[in-house]
Every structure is written in structure tokens, then in C-alpha cells.
C-alpha positions in Angstrom: 15.1 -21.9 -13.9 11.8 -21.5 -15.7 9.9 -22.0 -12.4 12.0 -19.3 -10.7 11.1 -16.8 -13.5 7.4 -17.7 -13.2 7.5 -17.2 -9.4 9.3 -13.9 -9.6 6.8 -12.7 -12.2 3.9 -13.7 -10.1 5.4 -12.0 -7.0 6.1 -8.8 -9.0 2.5 -8.8 -10.2 1.2 -9.2 -6.6 3.4 -6.3 -5.5 2.0 -4.1 -8.2 -1.5 -5.1 -7.3 -0.9 -4.4 -3.6 0.5 -0.9 -4.4 -2.4 -0.2 -6.6 -4.9 -1.1 -3.8 -3.2 1.2 -1.4 -3.1 4.1 -3.9 -6.7 3.5 -4.9 -8.0 3.4 -1.3 -6.1 6.6 -0.5 -7.3 8.5 -3.6 -10.8 7.1 -3.7 -11.6 8.6 -0.4 -10.1 11.9 -1.5 -8.8 12.6 1.9 -5.1 12.7 1.0 -5.7 14.8 -2.1 -7.8 17.3 -0.1 -5.2 17.5 2.7 -2.5 18.1 0.1 -4.5 20.9 -1.5 -4.9 22.5 1.9 -1.2 21.9 2.8 -2.3 20.3 6.1 0.9 18.5 7.1 -0.6 16.8 10.2 -3.5 15.3 8.3 -1.2 14.1 5.5 1.0 12.4 8.0 -2.0 10.7 9.7 -3.5 9.5 6.4 -0.1 8.1 5.2 0.5 6.3 8.5 -3.0 4.8 8.3 -2.4 3.6 4.7 1.0 2.2 5.8 -0.7 0.3 8.6 -3.2 -1.1 6.1 -0.5 -2.1 3.7 1.4 -3.9 6.5 -1.7 -5.8 7.5 -2.2 -6.8 3.9 1.4 -8.1 3.8 0.9 -9.9 7.1 -2.1 -11.7 5.9 -0.4 -12.7 2.6 3.1 -13.5 3.8 3.1 -13.6 7.6 5.2 -10.5 8.0 5.5 -9.4 11.7 4.6 -5.8 12.7 7.5 -3.6 13.7 
């Protein structure tokens, strides 16, 4: 039981770190923020898709998740 709690805690921490990496990479470049300020919907969609692809690759490397 204790082992299960430890494993869940570690997995949750890894998830939080992965989400933080995606947000940081997106906001560090400033591309998403600038696109949102300009209300450029096409650029926003492109940037979000690119970040989603990067996140899926990160998951694939860490857990072996297949691409859709």
C-alpha cells in the first residue's frame, strides 16, 4: 500500500513537471502570447498543435505511448 502511494506521488510529480515544461517552452518563446494579443486564431492553433506534438513525443519517450 505504501509503495502504491509512493508510485502515485512520483507519477503525479512527473505529470506536473511535464505540464510545466510545455507551458514554459510555449511562453518562453512568446509566440503564443503574441498571437493571443493579436487575436490570430490560425497562429494560435498552429502553436498549440506544435506544443501538443512535443508533449506527445515527451510521453512517448518516457512511457512508450503510441502516436494517434
